[in-house]
DSSP file (Angstrom, degrees, kcal/mol; ACC not computed):
  #  RESIDUE AA STRUCTURE BP1 BP2  ACC     N-H-->O    O-->H-N    N-H-->O    O-->H-N    TCO  KAPPA ALPHA  PHI   PSI    X-CA   Y-CA   Z-CA
    1    1 A M              0   0    0      0, 0.0     3,-0.1     0, 0.0   135,-0.1   0.000 360.0 360.0 360.0 163.8  141.1   54.1  135.8
    2    2 A G        +     0   0    0      1,-0.3     2,-0.4     0, 0.0   134,-0.1   0.485 360.0 114.1  78.2   1.7  139.7   55.8  138.8
    3    3 A Q  S    S-     0   0    0    132,-0.3    -1,-0.3     1,-0.0     6,-0.0  -0.867  71.8-114.1-109.1 139.1  139.0   58.9  136.8
    4    4 A E        -     0   0    0     -2,-0.4     5,-0.1     1,-0.1    -1,-0.0  -0.321  40.1-108.3 -64.9 153.9  135.5   60.2  136.0
    5    5 A F    >   -     0   0    0      3,-0.1     3,-2.0     1,-0.1    -1,-0.1  -0.100  45.1 -73.3 -82.0-174.9  134.6   60.1  132.4
    6    6 A T  T 3  S+     0   0    0      1,-0.3    16,-0.1   128,-0.2     3,-0.1   0.532 114.4  80.8 -63.6 -10.5  134.2   63.0  130.0
    7    7 A F  T 3  S-     0   0    0      1,-0.2    15,-1.6    14,-0.1    -1,-0.3   0.710 103.8-110.8 -69.1 -16.2  131.0   64.4  131.4
    8    8 A G    <   -     0   0    0     -3,-2.0    -1,-0.2    13,-0.2     2,-0.2  -0.684  42.9 -41.9 120.8-173.5  132.9   66.1  134.1
    9    9 A R        -     0   0    0     11,-0.3     2,-0.3    -2,-0.2    -6,-0.0  -0.590  48.1-168.8 -93.0 154.0  133.4   65.8  137.9
   10   10 A T        -     0   0    0     -2,-0.2     2,-0.8     6,-0.0     3,-0.1  -0.951  30.5-110.9-136.9 158.6  130.8   65.1  140.4
   11   11 A I    >   -     0   0    0     -2,-0.3     3,-1.1     1,-0.2     9,-0.1  -0.828  28.2-160.5 -89.4 112.9  130.5   65.2  144.2
   12   12 A L  T 3  S+     0   0    0     -2,-0.8    -1,-0.2     1,-0.2     4,-0.1   0.745  84.0  56.1 -71.7 -23.0  130.1   61.6  145.1
   13   13 A S  T 3  S+     0   0    0      2,-0.1    -1,-0.2    -3,-0.1    -2,-0.0   0.535 105.0  57.6 -87.9  -4.8  128.7   62.2  148.6
   14   14 A A  S <  S-     0   0    0     -3,-1.1    -3,-0.1     1,-0.0     3,-0.1  -0.887  95.2 -92.7-124.1 154.1  125.8   64.3  147.4
   15   15 A P        -     0   0    0      0, 0.0     2,-0.3     0, 0.0    -4,-0.1  -0.339  52.9 -99.0 -59.9 145.8  122.9   63.7  144.9
   16   16 A F        -     0   0    0      1,-0.1    -6,-0.0    71,-0.1    71,-0.0  -0.511  38.8-173.7 -68.7 129.4  123.8   64.8  141.4
   17   17 A N        -     0   0    0     -2,-0.3    -1,-0.1    54,-0.1    67,-0.1   0.360  42.5-109.9-111.2   5.5  122.2   68.3  140.9
   18   18 A G  S    S+     0   0    0     65,-0.2     3,-0.3    54,-0.1    -2,-0.1   0.247 105.6  85.4  87.2 -15.6  122.9   68.9  137.2
   19   19 A R  S    S+     0   0    0      1,-0.2    -1,-0.1     3,-0.0    -3,-0.0   0.497  72.1  75.8 -93.0  -4.2  125.4   71.6  137.9
   20   20 A N  S    S+     0   0    0    -12,-0.1   -11,-0.3     2,-0.1     2,-0.3   0.657  74.9  89.9 -82.9 -15.8  128.2   69.1  138.3
   21   21 A C  S    S-     0   0    0     -3,-0.3     2,-0.6   -13,-0.1   -13,-0.2  -0.608  75.1-134.0 -80.7 141.4  128.6   68.4  134.5
   22   22 A L        -     0   0    0    -15,-1.6     2,-0.4    -2,-0.3    -2,-0.1  -0.859  25.6-178.9 -98.2 123.6  131.0   70.7  132.7
   23   23 A W        +     0   0    0     -2,-0.6     2,-0.3    58,-0.0    58,-0.0  -0.977   8.6 160.8-122.2 133.1  129.8   72.1  129.5
   24   24 A R        -     0   0    0     -2,-0.4     2,-0.2     0, 0.0    -2,-0.0  -0.995  41.6-100.9-150.6 153.7  131.8   74.3  127.3
   25   25 A K        -     0   0    0     -2,-0.3     2,-0.8     1,-0.1    -2,-0.0  -0.503  34.3-126.6 -71.9 139.0  131.9   75.5  123.7
   26   26 A I        -     0   0    0     -2,-0.2    -1,-0.1     1,-0.2     0, 0.0  -0.811  25.8-175.2 -88.7 114.4  134.4   73.7  121.4
   27   27 A D  S    S+     0   0    0     -2,-0.8    -1,-0.2     1,-0.3    -2,-0.0   0.879  75.4  25.5 -78.8 -39.6  136.5   76.5  119.8
   28   28 A R  S    S-     0   0    0    133,-0.0    -1,-0.3     2,-0.0   133,-0.0  -0.776  78.4-161.1-130.4  87.2  138.6   74.3  117.5
   29   29 A P        -     0   0    0      0, 0.0     2,-0.3     0, 0.0    -2,-0.0  -0.285  10.3-171.4 -67.1 153.6  136.9   71.1  116.5
   30   30 A S        -     0   0    0    131,-0.0     2,-0.4     2,-0.0   132,-0.0  -0.950  16.1-142.6-141.2 162.9  139.0   68.3  115.1
   31   31 A L        +     0   0    0     -2,-0.3   115,-0.6   130,-0.1     2,-0.3  -0.994  26.8 163.1-130.8 124.5  138.4   64.9  113.5
   32   32 A V  E     -A  145   0A   0     -2,-0.4     2,-0.3   113,-0.2   113,-0.2  -0.914  31.7-125.7-134.2 162.0  140.6   61.9  114.2
   33   33 A G  E     -A  144   0A   0    111,-3.5   111,-2.6    -2,-0.3     2,-0.3  -0.771  28.4-168.7-101.5 156.0  140.4   58.2  113.7
   34   34 A A  E     -A  143   0A   0     -2,-0.3     2,-0.7   109,-0.2   109,-0.2  -0.997  24.3-138.9-146.4 148.8  140.9   55.8  116.6
   35   35 A I  E     +A  142   0A   0    107,-2.9   106,-3.2    -2,-0.3   107,-1.1  -0.943  36.5 174.5-106.6 112.4  141.4   52.2  117.2
   36   36 A I  E     -A  140   0A   0     -2,-0.7     2,-0.6   104,-0.2   104,-0.2  -0.972  28.7-154.0-127.0 130.8  139.4   51.3  120.3
   37   37 A D        -     0   0    0    102,-2.6    -2,-0.0    -2,-0.4     0, 0.0  -0.932  16.2-149.7 -97.6 117.7  138.7   47.9  121.9
   38   38 A L        +     0   0    0     -2,-0.6    68,-0.3     1,-0.2    69,-0.2   0.732  28.4 174.8 -64.8 -22.5  135.4   48.4  123.7
   39   39 A G        +     0   0    0      1,-0.1     2,-1.3    67,-0.1    -1,-0.2  -0.241  66.8   5.4  54.8-136.4  136.4   45.9  126.4
   40   40 A N  S    S-     0   0    0     64,-0.2    66,-3.4     2,-0.0    67,-1.2  -0.683  93.7-172.8 -80.8  96.9  133.7   45.7  129.2
   41   41 A C  E     -b  107   0B   0     -2,-1.3     2,-1.3    64,-0.2    67,-0.2  -0.780  35.3-141.2-105.0 131.3  131.3   48.1  127.5
   42   42 A L  E     -b  108   0B   0     65,-2.7    67,-2.3    -2,-0.4     2,-0.8  -0.793  36.2-167.6 -80.0  98.4  128.1   49.6  128.8
   43   43 A D  E >   -b  109   0B   0     -2,-1.3     3,-1.6    65,-0.2     6,-0.6  -0.815  21.0-171.1-103.0 105.2  126.4   49.2  125.4
   44   44 A L  T 3  S+     0   0    0     65,-3.2    67,-0.2    -2,-0.8    66,-0.1   0.288  82.1  71.6 -80.9  12.0  123.2   51.1  125.1
   45   45 A T  T 3  S+     0   0    0     64,-0.2     2,-0.3    65,-0.1    -1,-0.3   0.342  93.6  69.2 -99.5   3.3  122.4   49.4  121.8
   46   46 A T  S <> S-     0   0    0     -3,-1.6     4,-2.1     1,-0.1     5,-0.2  -0.829  87.5-120.2-118.7 159.0  121.8   46.2  123.7
   47   47 A Q  H  > S+     0   0    0     -2,-0.3     4,-2.8     1,-0.2     5,-0.2   0.880 113.2  55.9 -63.8 -38.7  119.0   45.1  126.0
   48   48 A D  H  > S+     0   0    0      1,-0.2     4,-2.1     2,-0.2    -1,-0.2   0.927 109.6  46.0 -59.9 -44.7  121.5   44.5  128.9
   49   49 A G  H  > S+     0   0    0     -6,-0.6     4,-2.0     2,-0.2    -1,-0.2   0.904 112.5  50.1 -64.1 -42.1  122.8   48.0  128.6
   50   50 A I  H  X S+     0   0    0     -4,-2.1     4,-2.4    -7,-0.3    -2,-0.2   0.920 111.2  48.8 -62.7 -44.7  119.3   49.5  128.4
   51   51 A E  H  X S+     0   0    0     -4,-2.8     4,-2.4     1,-0.2    -1,-0.2   0.880 108.9  53.9 -64.3 -37.9  118.2   47.5  131.5
   52   52 A A  H  X S+     0   0    0     -4,-2.1     4,-2.0    -5,-0.2    -1,-0.2   0.911 111.1  45.2 -62.5 -42.1  121.3   48.7  133.4
   53   53 A V  H  X S+     0   0    0     -4,-2.0     4,-2.4     2,-0.2    -2,-0.2   0.899 111.3  52.7 -70.2 -40.2  120.5   52.3  132.7
   54   54 A K  H  X S+     0   0    0     -4,-2.4     4,-2.0     1,-0.2    -2,-0.2   0.933 111.2  47.4 -57.8 -45.7  116.8   51.9  133.6
   55   55 A S  H  X S+     0   0    0     -4,-2.4     4,-2.2     1,-0.2    -1,-0.2   0.889 110.1  52.2 -63.7 -40.4  117.8   50.4  136.9
   56   56 A A  H  X S+     0   0    0     -4,-2.0     4,-2.7     1,-0.2    -1,-0.2   0.888 107.3  53.0 -63.9 -39.0  120.3   53.2  137.5
   57   57 A Y  H  X S+     0   0    0     -4,-2.4     4,-2.8     2,-0.2    -1,-0.2   0.926 108.2  50.3 -61.2 -44.5  117.5   55.7  136.9
   58   58 A T  H  X S+     0   0    0     -4,-2.0     4,-2.2     1,-0.2    -2,-0.2   0.922 112.5  47.0 -60.2 -44.4  115.3   54.0  139.4
   59   59 A G  H  X S+     0   0    0     -4,-2.2     4,-2.3     2,-0.2    -2,-0.2   0.901 112.9  48.5 -64.1 -41.8  118.1   54.1  142.0
   60   60 A L  H  X S+     0   0    0     -4,-2.7     4,-2.5     2,-0.2     5,-0.2   0.909 110.5  51.6 -64.7 -41.8  119.0   57.7  141.3
   61   61 A K  H  X S+     0   0    0     -4,-2.8     4,-2.1     1,-0.2    -2,-0.2   0.909 111.0  47.7 -61.9 -42.8  115.3   58.7  141.6
   62   62 A E  H  X S+     0   0    0     -4,-2.2     4,-2.3     2,-0.2    -1,-0.2   0.902 110.8  51.7 -64.3 -41.5  115.0   56.9  145.0
   63   63 A M  H  X S+     0   0    0     -4,-2.3     4,-1.7     1,-0.2    -2,-0.2   0.913 111.4  46.7 -62.3 -43.3  118.2   58.6  146.2
   64   64 A H  H  <>S+     0   0    0     -4,-2.5     5,-2.8     2,-0.2     4,-0.5   0.864 110.1  53.6 -67.8 -35.8  116.9   62.0  145.3
   65   65 A A  H ><5S+     0   0    0     -4,-2.1     3,-0.9     3,-0.2    -2,-0.2   0.924 109.2  48.5 -64.6 -43.2  113.5   61.3  146.9
   66   66 A L  H 3<5S+     0   0    0     -4,-2.3    -1,-0.2     1,-0.2    -2,-0.2   0.861 115.0  45.0 -63.5 -35.6  115.2   60.4  150.2
   67   67 A A  T 3<5S-     0   0    0     -4,-1.7    -1,-0.2    -5,-0.2    -2,-0.2   0.466 109.3-126.2 -85.8  -1.7  117.3   63.6  150.0
   68   68 A V  T < 5 +     0   0    0     -3,-0.9    -3,-0.2    -4,-0.5    -2,-0.1   0.918  64.8 138.5  51.9  47.7  114.3   65.6  149.0
   69   69 A E      < -     0   0    0     -5,-2.8    -1,-0.2    -6,-0.1    -2,-0.1  -0.951  56.0-117.3-118.6 138.0  116.2   66.9  146.0
   70   70 A P        -     0   0    0      0, 0.0     3,-0.1     0, 0.0    -5,-0.0  -0.467  33.5-109.1 -71.8 148.4  114.7   67.3  142.5
   71   71 A L        -     0   0    0     -2,-0.1    13,-0.1     1,-0.1   -54,-0.1  -0.471  38.6-104.3 -68.9 146.7  116.2   65.2  139.8
   72   72 A P        -     0   0    0      0, 0.0     2,-0.4     0, 0.0   -54,-0.1  -0.295  37.8-135.7 -64.4 161.7  118.2   67.1  137.2
   73   73 A K        -     0   0    0     -3,-0.1    10,-0.6    11,-0.1     2,-0.3  -0.919  11.3-115.5-122.2 147.0  116.5   67.7  133.9
   74   74 A N  E     -D   82   0C   0     -2,-0.4     2,-0.5     9,-0.2     8,-0.2  -0.635  34.6-149.3 -73.2 138.6  117.7   67.4  130.3
   75   75 A V  E     +D   81   0C   0      6,-3.2     6,-1.5    -2,-0.3     8,-0.0  -0.953  56.2  14.3-118.0 126.9  117.7   70.9  128.8
   76   76 A G  S    S-     0   0    0     -2,-0.5     4,-0.4     4,-0.2     3,-0.1   0.432  71.3-115.6  85.8 134.7  117.0   71.5  125.0
   77   77 A A  S    S+     0   0    0      1,-0.2     2,-0.4     2,-0.1     3,-0.1   0.946  97.9  22.3 -70.2 -49.5  115.7   69.0  122.6
   78   78 A E  S    S+     0   0    0      1,-0.2    -1,-0.2    36,-0.0     3,-0.1  -0.971 136.1   2.6-125.5 136.4  118.7   68.6  120.3
   79   79 A K  S    S+     0   0    0     -2,-0.4    -1,-0.2     1,-0.2    -2,-0.1   0.745  98.8 145.7  61.9  24.1  122.3   69.5  121.3
   80   80 A G        -     0   0    0     -4,-0.4     2,-0.8    -3,-0.1    -4,-0.2  -0.188  62.6 -87.0 -82.9 178.6  120.9   70.2  124.7
   81   81 A K  E     -D   75   0C   0     -6,-1.5    -6,-3.2    -3,-0.1     2,-1.6  -0.808  35.1-154.3 -87.9 115.4  122.5   69.7  128.1
   82   82 A R  E  >  +D   74   0C   0     -2,-0.8     4,-2.6    -8,-0.2    -8,-0.2  -0.476  33.4 154.7 -92.4  65.0  121.7   66.2  129.1
   83   83 A N  H  > S+     0   0    0     -2,-1.6     4,-2.3   -10,-0.6    -9,-0.2   0.889  73.0  46.3 -62.1 -42.4  121.9   66.7  132.8
   84   84 A L  H  > S+     0   0    0     -3,-0.3     4,-2.5     2,-0.2    -1,-0.2   0.944 113.6  48.1 -66.8 -47.0  119.6   63.9  133.7
   85   85 A D  H  > S+     0   0    0      1,-0.2     4,-2.4     2,-0.2    -2,-0.2   0.912 112.4  50.0 -59.0 -42.6  121.2   61.4  131.3
   86   86 A C  H  X S+     0   0    0     -4,-2.6     4,-2.5     1,-0.2    -1,-0.2   0.926 110.9  49.1 -60.6 -46.5  124.6   62.4  132.7
   87   87 A A  H  X S+     0   0    0     -4,-2.3     4,-2.4     1,-0.2    -2,-0.2   0.888 110.7  50.4 -62.6 -40.4  123.5   61.9  136.3
   88   88 A V  H  X S+     0   0    0     -4,-2.5     4,-2.3     2,-0.2    -1,-0.2   0.932 112.1  46.4 -65.1 -45.8  122.0   58.5  135.5
   89   89 A I  H  X S+     0   0    0     -4,-2.4     4,-2.2     2,-0.2    -2,-0.2   0.919 113.4  48.9 -64.0 -43.5  125.2   57.3  133.8
   90   90 A K  H  X S+     0   0    0     -4,-2.5     4,-2.4     1,-0.2    -1,-0.2   0.906 110.7  51.1 -62.0 -41.4  127.3   58.6  136.7
   91   91 A H  H  X S+     0   0    0     -4,-2.4     4,-2.6     1,-0.2    -2,-0.2   0.906 108.6  52.3 -62.0 -41.6  125.1   56.9  139.2
   92   92 A L  H  X S+     0   0    0     -4,-2.3     4,-2.4     1,-0.2    -2,-0.2   0.916 109.9  48.2 -60.5 -44.2  125.4   53.6  137.3
   93   93 A H  H  X S+     0   0    0     -4,-2.2     4,-1.9     2,-0.2    -2,-0.2   0.902 111.9  49.2 -65.6 -40.3  129.2   53.8  137.4
   94   94 A R  H  X S+     0   0    0     -4,-2.4     4,-1.1     2,-0.2    -2,-0.2   0.927 112.4  48.1 -64.0 -43.9  129.2   54.6  141.1
   95   95 A A  H  X S+     0   0    0     -4,-2.6     4,-3.1     1,-0.2     3,-0.5   0.898 110.0  52.5 -63.5 -39.8  126.9   51.7  141.9
   96   96 A R  H  X S+     0   0    0     -4,-2.4     4,-2.8     1,-0.2     7,-0.3   0.867 102.2  58.6 -65.6 -35.6  129.0   49.4  139.7
   97   97 A R  H  < S+     0   0    0     -4,-1.9    -1,-0.2     1,-0.2    -2,-0.2   0.825 115.5  37.3 -61.9 -29.7  132.1   50.3  141.6
   98   98 A V  H  < S+     0   0    0     -4,-1.1    -2,-0.2    -3,-0.5    -1,-0.2   0.903 125.3  35.9 -85.3 -47.4  130.4   49.1  144.8
   99   99 A L  H  < S+     0   0    0     -4,-3.1    -3,-0.2     1,-0.2    -2,-0.2   0.795 136.7  16.0 -82.2 -30.2  128.5   46.1  143.4
  100  100 A A    ><  +     0   0    0     -4,-2.8     3,-2.1    -5,-0.3    -1,-0.2  -0.467  68.7 162.8-140.9  64.2  131.1   44.8  140.9
  101  101 A P  T 3  S+     0   0    0      0, 0.0    -1,-0.1     0, 0.0    -4,-0.1   0.742  76.9  53.9 -62.0 -23.5  134.4   46.5  141.7
  102  102 A D  T 3  S+     0   0    0      1,-0.2    -5,-0.1    -3,-0.1    -2,-0.0   0.488 108.7  51.1 -87.8  -2.4  136.4   44.0  139.7
  103  103 A E  S <  S+     0   0    0     -3,-2.1    -1,-0.2    -7,-0.3     3,-0.1  -0.407  71.3 167.7-131.8  58.2  134.3   44.6  136.5
  104  104 A P        -     0   0    0      0, 0.0     2,-0.2     0, 0.0   -64,-0.2  -0.365  45.3-100.7 -69.9 152.1  134.1   48.4  135.9
  105  105 A Y        -     0   0    0      1,-0.2   -64,-0.2   -12,-0.1     3,-0.1  -0.542  31.5-169.6 -68.5 137.4  132.8   49.6  132.5
  106  106 A E        +     0   0    0    -66,-3.4    29,-2.4   -68,-0.3    30,-1.9   0.680  69.0  11.1-100.5 -24.8  135.7   50.5  130.3
  107  107 A T  E     -bC  41 134B   0    -67,-1.2   -65,-2.7    27,-0.2     2,-0.4  -0.956  61.0-145.0-146.3 163.0  133.7   52.2  127.6
  108  108 A V  E     -bC  42 133B   0     25,-2.2    25,-2.7    -2,-0.3     2,-0.4  -1.000  13.7-169.7-130.9 133.4  130.1   53.4  126.9
  109  109 A R  E     +bC  43 132B   0    -67,-2.3   -65,-3.2    -2,-0.4     2,-0.3  -0.988  12.7 166.8-125.2 132.6  128.4   53.2  123.5
  110  110 A A  E     - C   0 131B   0     21,-2.2    21,-2.7    -2,-0.4     2,-0.4  -0.991  30.4-129.5-144.8 151.6  125.1   54.9  122.7
  111  111 A L  E     - C   0 130B   0     -2,-0.3     2,-0.5    19,-0.2    19,-0.2  -0.854  18.8-161.1-100.0 133.1  123.0   55.8  119.7
  112  112 A F  E     - C   0 129B   0     17,-3.3    17,-2.2    -2,-0.4     2,-0.8  -0.961   5.1-155.3-119.1 115.5  121.8   59.3  119.3
  113  113 A V        +     0   0    0     -2,-0.5     2,-0.3    15,-0.2    15,-0.1  -0.808  35.2 150.8 -90.5 111.6  118.9   59.9  117.0
  114  114 A E        +     0   0    0     -2,-0.8    13,-1.8    11,-0.1    14,-0.2  -0.921  26.6  32.0-139.4 161.7  119.1   63.6  115.9
  115  115 A G  S    S-     0   0    0     -2,-0.3     3,-0.1    11,-0.2    -2,-0.0  -0.398  90.6 -32.8  92.2-166.5  118.3   65.8  113.0
  116  116 A E        -     0   0    0     -2,-0.1    10,-2.6     1,-0.1    11,-0.2  -0.613  67.2 -95.4 -92.7 148.6  115.5   65.7  110.4
  117  117 A P  B     -E  125   0D   0      0, 0.0     8,-0.3     0, 0.0    -1,-0.1  -0.335  30.9-127.0 -58.4 144.9  113.8   62.5  109.1
  118  118 A L  S    S-     0   0    0      6,-2.5     2,-0.3     1,-0.1     7,-0.1   0.793  86.4  -8.8 -66.9 -27.8  115.4   61.4  105.8
  119  119 A Y  S >  S-     0   0    0      5,-0.3     3,-2.4     0, 0.0    -1,-0.1  -0.949 102.0 -56.1-159.0 170.0  112.0   61.3  104.1
  120  120 A E  T 3  S+     0   0    0     -2,-0.3    -2,-0.0     1,-0.3     0, 0.0  -0.320 125.0   5.8 -59.4 126.3  108.3   61.6  105.1
  121  121 A G  T 3  S+     0   0    0      1,-0.2    -1,-0.3    -2,-0.1     2,-0.1   0.512  95.9 151.9  80.1   5.4  107.5   59.0  107.7
  122  122 A A    <   -     0   0    0     -3,-2.4    -1,-0.2     1,-0.1     0, 0.0  -0.345  43.1-158.9 -72.2 148.1  111.1   57.9  108.0
  123  123 A G  S    S+     0   0    0     -6,-0.1     2,-0.4    -2,-0.1    -1,-0.1   0.441  75.6  86.2 -96.1  -6.4  112.6   56.4  111.2
  124  124 A F        -     0   0    0     -5,-0.1    -6,-2.5   -11,-0.0    -5,-0.3  -0.789  65.4-159.7 -95.9 138.0  116.0   57.3  109.9
  125  125 A H  B >   -E  117   0D   0     -2,-0.4     3,-1.2    -8,-0.3   -10,-0.1  -0.870  24.6-121.5-120.8 154.0  117.3   60.8  110.7
  126  126 A D  T 3  S+     0   0    0    -10,-2.6   -11,-0.2    -2,-0.3    -1,-0.1   0.584 108.8  38.3 -73.9 -10.3  120.1   62.8  108.9
  127  127 A R  T 3  S+     0   0    0    -13,-1.8    -1,-0.3   -11,-0.2   -12,-0.2   0.136  77.5 138.2-125.6  20.8  122.3   63.3  112.0
  128  128 A T    <   +     0   0    0     -3,-1.2     2,-0.3   -14,-0.2   -15,-0.2  -0.457  28.7 159.3 -65.6 136.5  121.9   60.0  113.8
  129  129 A H  E     -C  112   0B   0    -17,-2.2   -17,-3.3    -2,-0.1     2,-0.4  -0.975  40.1-116.9-155.1 164.7  125.2   58.8  115.2
  130  130 A V  E     -C  111   0B   0     -2,-0.3     2,-0.4   -19,-0.2   -19,-0.2  -0.894  25.2-160.6-105.8 136.6  126.9   56.6  117.7
  131  131 A Q  E     -C  110   0B   0    -21,-2.7   -21,-2.2    -2,-0.4     2,-0.5  -0.946   0.9-161.8-116.5 142.8  129.1   58.0  120.4
  132  132 A I  E     -C  109   0B   0     -2,-0.4     2,-0.5   -23,-0.2   -23,-0.2  -0.990   1.4-162.1-123.4 127.5  131.7   56.1  122.4
  133  133 A C  E     -C  108   0B   0    -25,-2.7   -25,-2.2    -2,-0.5     2,-0.7  -0.948  11.1-149.5-107.6 123.3  133.0   57.3  125.7
  134  134 A V  E     +C  107   0B   0     -2,-0.5   -27,-0.2   -27,-0.2  -128,-0.2  -0.843  20.4 173.4 -97.0 115.6  136.3   55.7  126.7
  135  135 A L  S    S+     0   0    0    -29,-2.4     2,-0.6    -2,-0.7  -132,-0.3   0.794  73.5  48.2 -88.9 -33.3  136.6   55.5  130.5
  136  136 A D  S >  S-     0   0    0    -30,-1.9     3,-2.6     1,-0.1    -1,-0.2  -0.927  72.1-155.6-113.6 108.1  139.8   53.4  130.5
  137  137 A Q  G >  S+     0   0    0     -2,-0.6     3,-1.6     1,-0.3    -1,-0.1   0.665  87.8  76.2 -61.2 -15.8  142.4   54.9  128.2
  138  138 A R  G 3  S+     0   0    0      1,-0.3    -1,-0.3  -102,-0.0  -101,-0.1   0.659  83.2  68.4 -68.2 -13.4  144.1   51.5  127.9
  139  139 A R  G <  S+     0   0    0     -3,-2.6  -102,-2.6   -33,-0.2     2,-0.7   0.595  81.5  87.0 -79.5 -11.2  141.3   50.6  125.6
  140  140 A I  E <   +A   36   0A   0     -3,-1.6  -104,-0.2  -104,-0.2     3,-0.1  -0.816  51.1 174.9 -92.3 115.8  142.6   53.1  123.0
  141  141 A F  E     -     0   0A   0   -106,-3.2     2,-0.3    -2,-0.7  -105,-0.2   0.619  63.3  -8.0 -96.7 -15.3  145.2   51.3  120.8
  142  142 A G  E     -A   35   0A   0   -107,-1.1  -107,-2.9     2,-0.0     2,-0.4  -0.919  49.4-155.6-176.1 151.1  145.9   54.1  118.4
  143  143 A V  E     +A   34   0A   0     -2,-0.3     2,-0.3  -109,-0.2  -109,-0.2  -0.993  21.6 174.6-132.5 139.6  144.8   57.6  117.2
  144  144 A F  E     -A   33   0A   0   -111,-2.6  -111,-3.5    -2,-0.4     2,-0.2  -0.989  30.4-114.7-146.4 153.4  145.4   59.0  113.7
  145  145 A R  E     -A   32   0A   0     -2,-0.3     2,-0.3  -113,-0.2  -113,-0.2  -0.586  40.8-107.5 -82.3 149.2  144.6   62.0  111.6
  146  146 A L        -     0   0    0   -115,-0.6     2,-0.1    -2,-0.2    -1,-0.1  -0.572  31.8-125.8 -78.0 139.7  142.5   61.5  108.5
  147  147 A R     >  -     0   0    0     -2,-0.3     4,-2.2     1,-0.1     3,-0.5  -0.366  29.1-101.1 -79.0 165.0  144.2   61.7  105.2
  148  148 A E  H  > S+     0   0    0      1,-0.2     4,-2.4     2,-0.2     5,-0.2   0.893 122.4  51.2 -55.7 -45.1  143.0   64.0  102.5
  149  149 A W  H  > S+     0   0    0      1,-0.2     4,-2.1     2,-0.2    -1,-0.2   0.835 109.5  51.7 -64.9 -31.2  141.3   61.3  100.5
  150  150 A Q  H  > S+     0   0    0     -3,-0.5     4,-1.6     2,-0.2    -1,-0.2   0.895 109.3  49.3 -70.8 -39.5  139.5   60.1  103.7
  151  151 A R  H  <>S+     0   0    0     -4,-2.2     5,-3.3     2,-0.2     4,-0.4   0.913 111.6  49.5 -64.1 -41.7  138.3   63.7  104.4
  152  152 A R  H ><5S+     0   0    0     -4,-2.4     3,-1.3     1,-0.2    -2,-0.2   0.914 108.1  53.4 -62.1 -42.5  137.0   63.9  100.8
  153  153 A M  H 3<5S+     0   0    0     -4,-2.1    -1,-0.2     1,-0.3    -2,-0.2   0.849 111.4  46.3 -61.4 -34.1  135.2   60.6  101.1
  154  154 A L  T 3<5S-     0   0    0     -4,-1.6    -1,-0.3     2,-0.1    -2,-0.2   0.459 119.6-111.0 -86.8  -2.3  133.4   61.9  104.2
  155  155 A G  T < 5 +     0   0    0     -3,-1.3     2,-0.7    -4,-0.4    -3,-0.2   0.758  69.2 143.8  79.5  25.0  132.6   65.2  102.5
  156  156 A I      < -     0   0    0     -5,-3.3    -1,-0.2     1,-0.2    -2,-0.1  -0.879  34.4-163.3-101.0 112.9  135.0   67.3  104.6
  157  157 A E        +     0   0    0     -2,-0.7     2,-0.3    -3,-0.1    -1,-0.2   0.878  65.4   8.5 -65.8 -40.9  136.5   70.0  102.4
  158  158 A Q  S    S-     0   0    0     -7,-0.1     2,-0.2    -6,-0.0    -1,-0.0  -0.863  92.7 -72.9-138.1 169.1  139.4   71.0  104.6
  159  159 A E        -     0   0    0     -2,-0.3     3,-0.2     1,-0.2    -2,-0.0  -0.460  36.9-151.2 -60.3 126.9  141.3   70.1  107.7
  160  160 A L  S    S+     0   0    0      1,-0.3     2,-0.4    -2,-0.2    -1,-0.2   0.827  82.7  24.4 -72.7 -31.7  139.1   71.0  110.6
  161  161 A Y        -     0   0    0   -130,-0.1    -1,-0.3  -133,-0.0  -130,-0.1  -0.977  65.4-172.9-139.2 122.9  142.1   71.6  112.9
  162  162 A A        -     0   0    0     -2,-0.4  -132,-0.0    -3,-0.2     0, 0.0  -0.967  32.2-116.8-114.1 125.3  145.5   72.5  111.8
  163  163 A P              0   0    0      0, 0.0    -2,-0.0     0, 0.0     0, 0.0  -0.239 360.0 360.0 -59.0 147.4  148.2   72.6  114.5
  164  164 A E              0   0    0      0, 0.0    -2,-0.0     0, 0.0     0, 0.0   0.469 360.0 360.0 -78.3 360.0  149.8   76.0  115.1
């Protein structure tokens, strides 16, 4: 607890400017399984989660207007740098630490619609996925490597990462 989540570090006393997120290329991707209890989750698949993020955006926008600072922008349609989204989520966490210090979010879950439609007129896309960000490492109860049969079932031909 008390540690910023995976989007990177930010300067808490200044408006978020989009340069505070750390972005880097992943050189050696890996795939693991994990047992995670979401605990107190900011769940963006629910109306409560959506309303919390909307409210955080409004607060961030007001803060930037008072500071006469432009809001950060998301860059790139797919696989882009989501500077605005990152700033809104960070603002929400900072506000929650003040307004509900005994109930911090322990995880964040969100749906990302990406890729091409599965068929003409489809609302389903071929790379749609759910991402979970774990803010409190105590919510992770176990991590494991996938066995060969599990990789085959997922269509992964070989081990993505082999320890040196």
